[in-house]
HTML snippet that shows the backbone in 3Dmol.js (N, CA, C, O; Angstrom):
<script src="https://3Dmol.org/build/3Dmol-min.js"></script>
<div id="view" style="width:600px;height:400px;position:relative"></div>
<script>
const pdb = `
ATOM      1  N   UNK A   1     -11.635  19.914  24.248  1.00  0.00           N
ATOM      2  CA  UNK A   1     -13.002  19.472  24.455  1.00  0.00           C
ATOM      3  C   UNK A   1     -13.015  17.947  24.436  1.00  0.00           C
ATOM      4  O   UNK A   1     -12.363  17.324  23.598  1.00  0.00           O
ATOM      5  N   UNK A   2     -13.731  17.375  25.327  1.00  0.00           N
ATOM      6  CA  UNK A   2     -13.795  15.925  25.453  1.00  0.00           C
ATOM      7  C   UNK A   2     -14.656  15.324  24.341  1.00  0.00           C
ATOM      8  O   UNK A   2     -15.582  15.959  23.836  1.00  0.00           O
ATOM      9  N   UNK A   3     -14.332  14.102  23.980  1.00  0.00           N
ATOM     10  CA  UNK A   3     -15.075  13.387  22.943  1.00  0.00           C
ATOM     11  C   UNK A   3     -16.552  13.301  23.275  1.00  0.00           C
ATOM     12  O   UNK A   3     -17.403  13.457  22.400  1.00  0.00           O
ATOM     13  N   UNK A   4     -16.849  13.055  24.522  1.00  0.00           N
ATOM     14  CA  UNK A   4     -18.248  12.920  24.939  1.00  0.00           C
ATOM     15  C   UNK A   4     -19.020  14.216  24.677  1.00  0.00           C
ATOM     16  O   UNK A   4     -20.229  14.178  24.448  1.00  0.00           O
ATOM     17  N   UNK A   5     -18.337  15.353  24.708  1.00  0.00           N
ATOM     18  CA  UNK A   5     -18.969  16.639  24.427  1.00  0.00           C
ATOM     19  C   UNK A   5     -19.083  16.911  22.928  1.00  0.00           C
ATOM     20  O   UNK A   5     -19.992  17.615  22.488  1.00  0.00           O
ATOM     21  N   UNK A   6     -18.167  16.357  22.156  1.00  0.00           N
ATOM     22  CA  UNK A   6     -18.152  16.605  20.710  1.00  0.00           C
ATOM     23  C   UNK A   6     -19.243  15.854  19.963  1.00  0.00           C
ATOM     24  O   UNK A   6     -19.847  16.395  19.036  1.00  0.00           O
ATOM     25  N   UNK A   7     -19.494  14.642  20.347  1.00  0.00           N
ATOM     26  CA  UNK A   7     -20.426  13.800  19.607  1.00  0.00           C
ATOM     27  C   UNK A   7     -21.817  14.417  19.457  1.00  0.00           C
ATOM     28  O   UNK A   7     -22.339  14.435  18.342  1.00  0.00           O
ATOM     29  N   UNK A   8     -22.429  14.912  20.499  1.00  0.00           N
ATOM     30  CA  UNK A   8     -23.750  15.538  20.318  1.00  0.00           C
ATOM     31  C   UNK A   8     -23.702  16.748  19.380  1.00  0.00           C
ATOM     32  O   UNK A   8     -24.643  16.992  18.625  1.00  0.00           O
ATOM     33  N   UNK A   9     -22.606  17.499  19.434  1.00  0.00           N
ATOM     34  CA  UNK A   9     -22.472  18.656  18.547  1.00  0.00           C
ATOM     35  C   UNK A   9     -22.370  18.220  17.089  1.00  0.00           C
ATOM     36  O   UNK A   9     -22.974  18.828  16.205  1.00  0.00           O
ATOM     37  N   UNK A  10     -21.606  17.170  16.851  1.00  0.00           N
ATOM     38  CA  UNK A  10     -21.445  16.655  15.483  1.00  0.00           C
ATOM     39  C   UNK A  10     -22.767  16.120  14.954  1.00  0.00           C
ATOM     40  O   UNK A  10     -23.094  16.312  13.782  1.00  0.00           O
ATOM     41  N   UNK A  11     -23.518  15.458  15.800  1.00  0.00           N
ATOM     42  CA  UNK A  11     -24.797  14.886  15.362  1.00  0.00           C
ATOM     43  C   UNK A  11     -25.817  15.945  14.962  1.00  0.00           C
ATOM     44  O   UNK A  11     -26.760  15.647  14.230  1.00  0.00           O
ATOM     45  N   UNK A  12     -25.641  17.157  15.427  1.00  0.00           N
ATOM     46  CA  UNK A  12     -26.554  18.245  15.068  1.00  0.00           C
ATOM     47  C   UNK A  12     -26.157  18.939  13.768  1.00  0.00           C
ATOM     48  O   UNK A  12     -26.901  19.778  13.260  1.00  0.00           O
ATOM     49  N   UNK A  13     -24.997  18.597  13.231  1.00  0.00           N
ATOM     50  CA  UNK A  13     -24.552  19.203  11.972  1.00  0.00           C
ATOM     51  C   UNK A  13     -25.303  18.585  10.794  1.00  0.00           C
ATOM     52  O   UNK A  13     -25.773  17.450  10.877  1.00  0.00           O
ATOM     53  N   UNK A  14     -25.415  19.336   9.697  1.00  0.00           N
ATOM     54  CA  UNK A  14     -25.956  18.732   8.478  1.00  0.00           C
ATOM     55  C   UNK A  14     -25.030  17.615   7.995  1.00  0.00           C
ATOM     56  O   UNK A  14     -23.839  17.607   8.306  1.00  0.00           O
ATOM     57  N   UNK A  15     -25.578  16.692   7.247  1.00  0.00           N
ATOM     58  CA  UNK A  15     -24.819  15.493   6.858  1.00  0.00           C
ATOM     59  C   UNK A  15     -23.540  15.828   6.095  1.00  0.00           C
ATOM     60  O   UNK A  15     -22.512  15.188   6.317  1.00  0.00           O
ATOM     61  N   UNK A  16     -23.581  16.812   5.204  1.00  0.00           N
ATOM     62  CA  UNK A  16     -22.372  17.151   4.446  1.00  0.00           C
ATOM     63  C   UNK A  16     -21.270  17.680   5.362  1.00  0.00           C
ATOM     64  O   UNK A  16     -20.090  17.422   5.122  1.00  0.00           O
ATOM     65  N   UNK A  17     -21.642  18.415   6.405  1.00  0.00           N
ATOM     66  CA  UNK A  17     -20.645  18.900   7.353  1.00  0.00           C
ATOM     67  C   UNK A  17     -20.129  17.768   8.240  1.00  0.00           C
ATOM     68  O   UNK A  17     -18.968  17.782   8.650  1.00  0.00           O
ATOM     69  N   UNK A  18     -20.975  16.801   8.533  1.00  0.00           N
ATOM     70  CA  UNK A  18     -20.521  15.625   9.298  1.00  0.00           C
ATOM     71  C   UNK A  18     -19.513  14.832   8.482  1.00  0.00           C
ATOM     72  O   UNK A  18     -18.517  14.351   9.021  1.00  0.00           O
ATOM     73  N   UNK A  19     -19.769  14.691   7.171  1.00  0.00           N
ATOM     74  CA  UNK A  19     -18.797  14.030   6.308  1.00  0.00           C
ATOM     75  C   UNK A  19     -17.469  14.785   6.308  1.00  0.00           C
ATOM     76  O   UNK A  19     -16.398  14.177   6.318  1.00  0.00           O
ATOM     77  N   UNK A  20     -17.549  16.100   6.297  1.00  0.00           N
ATOM     78  CA  UNK A  20     -16.328  16.901   6.337  1.00  0.00           C
ATOM     79  C   UNK A  20     -15.558  16.650   7.625  1.00  0.00           C
ATOM     80  O   UNK A  20     -14.333  16.528   7.600  1.00  0.00           O
ATOM     81  N   UNK A  21     -16.255  16.572   8.739  1.00  0.00           N
ATOM     82  CA  UNK A  21     -15.608  16.282  10.021  1.00  0.00           C
ATOM     83  C   UNK A  21     -14.913  14.923   9.967  1.00  0.00           C
ATOM     84  O   UNK A  21     -13.771  14.787  10.405  1.00  0.00           O
ATOM     85  N   UNK A  22     -15.599  13.931   9.435  1.00  0.00           N
ATOM     86  CA  UNK A  22     -15.023  12.583   9.333  1.00  0.00           C
ATOM     87  C   UNK A  22     -13.806  12.588   8.411  1.00  0.00           C
ATOM     88  O   UNK A  22     -12.767  12.024   8.753  1.00  0.00           O
ATOM     89  N   UNK A  23     -13.929  13.214   7.262  1.00  0.00           N
ATOM     90  CA  UNK A  23     -12.819  13.257   6.307  1.00  0.00           C
ATOM     91  C   UNK A  23     -11.596  13.955   6.897  1.00  0.00           C
ATOM     92  O   UNK A  23     -10.475  13.462   6.770  1.00  0.00           O
ATOM     93  N   UNK A  24     -11.809  15.089   7.534  1.00  0.00           N
ATOM     94  CA  UNK A  24     -10.694  15.822   8.128  1.00  0.00           C
ATOM     95  C   UNK A  24     -10.066  15.049   9.291  1.00  0.00           C
ATOM     96  O   UNK A  24      -8.851  15.086   9.487  1.00  0.00           O
ATOM     97  N   UNK A  25     -10.893  14.361  10.047  1.00  0.00           N
ATOM     98  CA  UNK A  25     -10.380  13.547  11.149  1.00  0.00           C
ATOM     99  C   UNK A  25      -9.515  12.413  10.622  1.00  0.00           C
ATOM    100  O   UNK A  25      -8.422  12.170  11.134  1.00  0.00           O
ATOM    101  N   UNK A  26     -10.006  11.715   9.596  1.00  0.00           N
ATOM    102  CA  UNK A  26      -9.220  10.627   8.999  1.00  0.00           C
ATOM    103  C   UNK A  26      -7.921  11.148   8.395  1.00  0.00           C
ATOM    104  O   UNK A  26      -6.874  10.512   8.518  1.00  0.00           O
ATOM    105  N   UNK A  27      -7.990  12.292   7.752  1.00  0.00           N
ATOM    106  CA  UNK A  27      -6.792  12.889   7.158  1.00  0.00           C
ATOM    107  C   UNK A  27      -5.757  13.199   8.231  1.00  0.00           C
ATOM    108  O   UNK A  27      -4.571  12.929   8.044  1.00  0.00           O
ATOM    109  N   UNK A  28      -6.192  13.757   9.343  1.00  0.00           N
ATOM    110  CA  UNK A  28      -5.250  14.084  10.414  1.00  0.00           C
ATOM    111  C   UNK A  28      -4.647  12.832  11.041  1.00  0.00           C
ATOM    112  O   UNK A  28      -3.478  12.827  11.425  1.00  0.00           O
ATOM    113  N   UNK A  29      -5.440  11.778  11.143  1.00  0.00           N
ATOM    114  CA  UNK A  29      -4.932  10.507  11.681  1.00  0.00           C
ATOM    115  C   UNK A  29      -3.878   9.929  10.744  1.00  0.00           C
ATOM    116  O   UNK A  29      -2.825   9.478  11.196  1.00  0.00           O
ATOM    117  N   UNK A  30      -4.153   9.939   9.451  1.00  0.00           N
ATOM    118  CA  UNK A  30      -3.194   9.418   8.470  1.00  0.00           C
ATOM    119  C   UNK A  30      -1.900  10.225   8.479  1.00  0.00           C
ATOM    120  O   UNK A  30      -0.814   9.653   8.385  1.00  0.00           O
ATOM    121  N   UNK A  31      -2.004  11.550   8.592  1.00  0.00           N
ATOM    122  CA  UNK A  31      -0.809  12.397   8.637  1.00  0.00           C
ATOM    123  C   UNK A  31       0.022  12.105   9.874  1.00  0.00           C
ATOM    124  O   UNK A  31       1.248  12.026   9.806  1.00  0.00           O
ATOM    125  N   UNK A  32      -0.645  11.947  10.991  1.00  0.00           N
ATOM    126  CA  UNK A  32       0.070  11.648  12.234  1.00  0.00           C
ATOM    127  C   UNK A  32       0.725  10.269  12.170  1.00  0.00           C
ATOM    128  O   UNK A  32       1.854  10.091  12.627  1.00  0.00           O
ATOM    129  N   UNK A  33       0.019   9.305  11.605  1.00  0.00           N
ATOM    130  CA  UNK A  33       0.559   7.954  11.458  1.00  0.00           C
ATOM    131  C   UNK A  33       1.784   7.973  10.542  1.00  0.00           C
ATOM    132  O   UNK A  33       2.785   7.320  10.838  1.00  0.00           O
ATOM    133  N   UNK A  34       1.715   8.711   9.436  1.00  0.00           N
ATOM    134  CA  UNK A  34       2.844   8.815   8.511  1.00  0.00           C
ATOM    135  C   UNK A  34       4.037   9.470   9.199  1.00  0.00           C
ATOM    136  O   UNK A  34       5.169   9.007   9.058  1.00  0.00           O
ATOM    137  N   UNK A  35       3.785  10.545   9.943  1.00  0.00           N
ATOM    138  CA  UNK A  35       4.857  11.231  10.655  1.00  0.00           C
ATOM    139  C   UNK A  35       5.524  10.291  11.657  1.00  0.00           C
ATOM    140  O   UNK A  35       6.750  10.253  11.757  1.00  0.00           O
ATOM    141  N   UNK A  36       4.722   9.539  12.391  1.00  0.00           N
ATOM    142  CA  UNK A  36       5.274   8.598  13.374  1.00  0.00           C
ATOM    143  C   UNK A  36       6.116   7.526  12.701  1.00  0.00           C
ATOM    144  O   UNK A  36       7.175   7.157  13.209  1.00  0.00           O
ATOM    145  N   UNK A  37       5.650   7.018  11.550  1.00  0.00           N
ATOM    146  CA  UNK A  37       6.419   6.000  10.826  1.00  0.00           C
ATOM    147  C   UNK A  37       7.739   6.572  10.323  1.00  0.00           C
ATOM    148  O   UNK A  37       8.768   5.900  10.386  1.00  0.00           O
ATOM    149  N   UNK A  38       7.719   7.801   9.827  1.00  0.00           N
ATOM    150  CA  UNK A  38       8.942   8.421   9.332  1.00  0.00           C
ATOM    151  C   UNK A  38       9.932   8.673  10.468  1.00  0.00           C
ATOM    152  O   UNK A  38      11.135   8.470  10.303  1.00  0.00           O
ATOM    153  N   UNK A  39       9.428   9.114  11.616  1.00  0.00           N
ATOM    154  CA  UNK A  39      10.302   9.325  12.771  1.00  0.00           C
ATOM    155  C   UNK A  39      10.922   8.014  13.240  1.00  0.00           C
ATOM    156  O   UNK A  39      12.099   7.979  13.598  1.00  0.00           O
ATOM    157  N   UNK A  40      10.143   6.942  13.243  1.00  0.00           N
ATOM    158  CA  UNK A  40      10.661   5.637  13.635  1.00  0.00           C
ATOM    159  C   UNK A  40      11.721   5.158  12.643  1.00  0.00           C
ATOM    160  O   UNK A  40      12.760   4.633  13.043  1.00  0.00           O
ATOM    161  N   UNK A  41      11.454   5.340  11.349  1.00  0.00           N
ATOM    162  CA  UNK A  41      12.425   4.932  10.330  1.00  0.00           C
ATOM    163  C   UNK A  41      13.719   5.722  10.474  1.00  0.00           C
ATOM    164  O   UNK A  41      14.806   5.151  10.381  1.00  0.00           O
ATOM    165  N   UNK A  42      13.617   7.016  10.697  1.00  0.00           N
ATOM    166  CA  UNK A  42      14.811   7.845  10.863  1.00  0.00           C
ATOM    167  C   UNK A  42      15.602   7.423  12.099  1.00  0.00           C
ATOM    168  O   UNK A  42      16.829   7.334  12.058  1.00  0.00           O
ATOM    169  N   UNK A  43      14.904   7.168  13.179  1.00  0.00           N
ATOM    170  CA  UNK A  43      15.585   6.749  14.401  1.00  0.00           C
ATOM    171  C   UNK A  43      16.244   5.386  14.223  1.00  0.00           C
ATOM    172  O   UNK A  43      17.339   5.149  14.733  1.00  0.00           O
ATOM    173  N   UNK A  44      15.576   4.495  13.500  1.00  0.00           N
ATOM    174  CA  UNK A  44      16.115   3.159  13.270  1.00  0.00           C
ATOM    175  C   UNK A  44      17.391   3.202  12.435  1.00  0.00           C
ATOM    176  O   UNK A  44      18.328   2.445  12.686  1.00  0.00           O
ATOM    177  N   UNK A  45      17.424   4.085  11.447  1.00  0.00           N
ATOM    178  CA  UNK A  45      18.573   4.150  10.533  1.00  0.00           C
ATOM    179  C   UNK A  45      19.658   5.128  10.967  1.00  0.00           C
ATOM    180  O   UNK A  45      20.720   5.185  10.348  1.00  0.00           O
ATOM    181  N   UNK A  46      19.407   5.887  12.009  1.00  0.00           N
ATOM    182  CA  UNK A  46      20.347   6.928  12.426  1.00  0.00           C
ATOM    183  C   UNK A  46      21.753   6.386  12.656  1.00  0.00           C
ATOM    184  O   UNK A  46      22.721   6.946  12.140  1.00  0.00           O
ATOM    185  N   UNK A  47      21.879   5.327  13.407  1.00  0.00           N
ATOM    186  CA  UNK A  47      23.219   4.795  13.704  1.00  0.00           C
ATOM    187  C   UNK A  47      23.906   4.279  12.442  1.00  0.00           C
ATOM    188  O   UNK A  47      25.128   4.370  12.327  1.00  0.00           O
ATOM    189  N   UNK A  48      23.137   3.737  11.493  1.00  0.00           N
ATOM    190  CA  UNK A  48      23.725   3.293  10.229  1.00  0.00           C
ATOM    191  C   UNK A  48      24.359   4.463   9.487  1.00  0.00           C
ATOM    192  O   UNK A  48      25.477   4.350   8.985  1.00  0.00           O
ATOM    193  N   UNK A  49      23.654   5.576   9.417  1.00  0.00           N
ATOM    194  CA  UNK A  49      24.173   6.745   8.709  1.00  0.00           C
ATOM    195  C   UNK A  49      25.344   7.392   9.432  1.00  0.00           C
ATOM    196  O   UNK A  49      26.216   7.975   8.788  1.00  0.00           O
ATOM    197  N   UNK A  50      25.380   7.301  10.748  1.00  0.00           N
ATOM    198  CA  UNK A  50      26.504   7.854  11.511  1.00  0.00           C
ATOM    199  C   UNK A  50      27.748   6.992  11.324  1.00  0.00           C
ATOM    200  O   UNK A  50      28.855   7.516  11.200  1.00  0.00           O
ATOM    201  N   UNK A  51      27.569   5.677  11.303  1.00  0.00           N
ATOM    202  CA  UNK A  51      28.711   4.763  11.305  1.00  0.00           C
ATOM    203  C   UNK A  51      29.157   4.290   9.928  1.00  0.00           C
ATOM    204  O   UNK A  51      30.294   3.838   9.788  1.00  0.00           O
ATOM    205  N   UNK A  52      28.321   4.374   8.920  1.00  0.00           N
ATOM    206  CA  UNK A  52      28.672   3.865   7.589  1.00  0.00           C
ATOM    207  C   UNK A  52      28.777   5.032   6.615  1.00  0.00           C
ATOM    208  O   UNK A  52      27.769   5.522   6.107  1.00  0.00           O
ATOM    209  N   UNK A  53      30.007   5.470   6.362  1.00  0.00           N
ATOM    210  CA  UNK A  53      30.237   6.643   5.512  1.00  0.00           C
ATOM    211  C   UNK A  53      29.840   6.398   4.054  1.00  0.00           C
ATOM    212  O   UNK A  53      29.633   7.357   3.311  1.00  0.00           O
ATOM    213  N   UNK A  54      29.730   5.152   3.635  1.00  0.00           N
ATOM    214  CA  UNK A  54      29.288   4.871   2.262  1.00  0.00           C
ATOM    215  C   UNK A  54      27.845   5.309   2.034  1.00  0.00           C
ATOM    216  O   UNK A  54      27.470   5.633   0.907  1.00  0.00           O
ATOM    217  N   UNK A  55      27.044   5.322   3.069  1.00  0.00           N
ATOM    218  CA  UNK A  55      25.649   5.744   2.932  1.00  0.00           C
ATOM    219  C   UNK A  55      25.521   7.243   2.703  1.00  0.00           C
ATOM    220  O   UNK A  55      24.509   7.713   2.183  1.00  0.00           O
ATOM    221  N   UNK A  56      26.550   7.992   3.093  1.00  0.00           N
ATOM    222  CA  UNK A  56      26.491   9.450   2.939  1.00  0.00           C
ATOM    223  C   UNK A  56      27.572   9.979   2.004  1.00  0.00           C
ATOM    224  O   UNK A  56      27.850  11.178   2.002  1.00  0.00           O
ATOM    225  N   UNK A  57      28.178   9.115   1.220  1.00  0.00           N
ATOM    226  CA  UNK A  57      29.291   9.523   0.358  1.00  0.00           C
ATOM    227  C   UNK A  57      28.909  10.620  -0.625  1.00  0.00           C
ATOM    228  O   UNK A  57      29.696  11.538  -0.857  1.00  0.00           O
ATOM    229  N   UNK A  58      27.740  10.542  -1.196  1.00  0.00           N
ATOM    230  CA  UNK A  58      27.348  11.512  -2.215  1.00  0.00           C
ATOM    231  C   UNK A  58      26.892  12.851  -1.632  1.00  0.00           C
ATOM    232  O   UNK A  58      26.650  13.795  -2.384  1.00  0.00           O
ATOM    233  N   UNK A  59      26.773  12.945  -0.328  1.00  0.00           N
ATOM    234  CA  UNK A  59      26.383  14.231   0.250  1.00  0.00           C
ATOM    235  C   UNK A  59      27.482  15.268   0.096  1.00  0.00           C
ATOM    236  O   UNK A  59      27.227  16.462   0.250  1.00  0.00           O
ATOM    237  N   UNK A  60      28.694  14.837  -0.202  1.00  0.00           N
ATOM    238  CA  UNK A  60      29.771  15.800  -0.441  1.00  0.00           C
ATOM    239  C   UNK A  60      29.498  16.624  -1.705  1.00  0.00           C
ATOM    240  O   UNK A  60      30.092  17.685  -1.895  1.00  0.00           O
ATOM    241  N   UNK A  61      28.613  16.142  -2.554  1.00  0.00           N
ATOM    242  CA  UNK A  61      28.261  16.860  -3.777  1.00  0.00           C
ATOM    243  C   UNK A  61      27.071  17.797  -3.594  1.00  0.00           C
ATOM    244  O   UNK A  61      26.665  18.462  -4.546  1.00  0.00           O
ATOM    245  N   UNK A  62      26.520  17.860  -2.426  1.00  0.00           N
ATOM    246  CA  UNK A  62      25.308  18.641  -2.194  1.00  0.00           C
ATOM    247  C   UNK A  62      25.445  20.106  -2.578  1.00  0.00           C
ATOM    248  O   UNK A  62      24.473  20.704  -3.040  1.00  0.00           O
ATOM    249  N   UNK A  63      26.594  20.691  -2.405  1.00  0.00           N
ATOM    250  CA  UNK A  63      26.752  22.117  -2.668  1.00  0.00           C
ATOM    251  C   UNK A  63      27.422  22.401  -4.008  1.00  0.00           C
ATOM    252  O   UNK A  63      27.783  23.543  -4.294  1.00  0.00           O
ATOM    253  N   UNK A  64      27.586  21.383  -4.815  1.00  0.00           N
ATOM    254  CA  UNK A  64      28.137  21.558  -6.158  1.00  0.00           C
ATOM    255  C   UNK A  64      27.047  22.086  -7.085  1.00  0.00           C
ATOM    256  O   UNK A  64      25.874  21.745  -6.934  1.00  0.00           O
ATOM    257  N   UNK A  65      27.442  22.918  -8.042  1.00  0.00           N
ATOM    258  CA  UNK A  65      26.485  23.389  -9.033  1.00  0.00           C
ATOM    259  C   UNK A  65      26.121  22.234  -9.969  1.00  0.00           C
ATOM    260  O   UNK A  65      26.956  21.397 -10.313  1.00  0.00           O
ATOM    261  N   UNK A  66      24.881  22.217 -10.358  1.00  0.00           N
ATOM    262  CA  UNK A  66      24.386  21.158 -11.230  1.00  0.00           C
ATOM    263  C   UNK A  66      23.982  21.788 -12.555  1.00  0.00           C
ATOM    264  O   UNK A  66      23.204  22.741 -12.591  1.00  0.00           O
ATOM    265  N   UNK A  67      24.514  21.251 -13.629  1.00  0.00           N
ATOM    266  CA  UNK A  67      24.170  21.763 -14.958  1.00  0.00           C
ATOM    267  C   UNK A  67      23.592  20.620 -15.773  1.00  0.00           C
ATOM    268  O   UNK A  67      24.215  19.569 -15.924  1.00  0.00           O
ATOM    269  N   UNK A  68      22.420  20.834 -16.287  1.00  0.00           N
ATOM    270  CA  UNK A  68      21.754  19.817 -17.100  1.00  0.00           C
ATOM    271  C   UNK A  68      22.319  19.876 -18.519  1.00  0.00           C
ATOM    272  O   UNK A  68      22.433  20.950 -19.111  1.00  0.00           O
ATOM    273  N   UNK A  69      22.668  18.717 -19.050  1.00  0.00           N
ATOM    274  CA  UNK A  69      23.131  18.661 -20.432  1.00  0.00           C
ATOM    275  C   UNK A  69      21.939  18.513 -21.363  1.00  0.00           C
ATOM    276  O   UNK A  69      20.931  17.900 -21.013  1.00  0.00           O
ATOM    277  N   UNK A  70      22.067  19.073 -22.528  1.00  0.00           N
ATOM    278  CA  UNK A  70      20.973  19.013 -23.489  1.00  0.00           C
ATOM    279  C   UNK A  70      21.369  18.231 -24.709  1.00  0.00           C
ATOM    280  O   UNK A  70      20.567  18.076 -25.630  1.00  0.00           O
TER     281      UNK A  70
END
`;
const viewer = $3Dmol.createViewer("view");
viewer.addModel(pdb, "pdb");
viewer.setStyle({}, {cartoon: {color: "spectrum"}});
viewer.zoomTo();
viewer.render();
</script>
């Protein structure tokens, strides 16, 4: 649905429901922005992790059992 079609519908909602629309819209924008930033960061660092084995040295321990000492 086009924005031009949504606005009149939103304006007919009660104020509390309009606030909900705004809050959910902002939340979705923030989530998308965070996802985009994380994807950019991963892409930026990808070659570093492929070429520098020191950055991934501890991943060899990923499948080791972990026991907490008391």
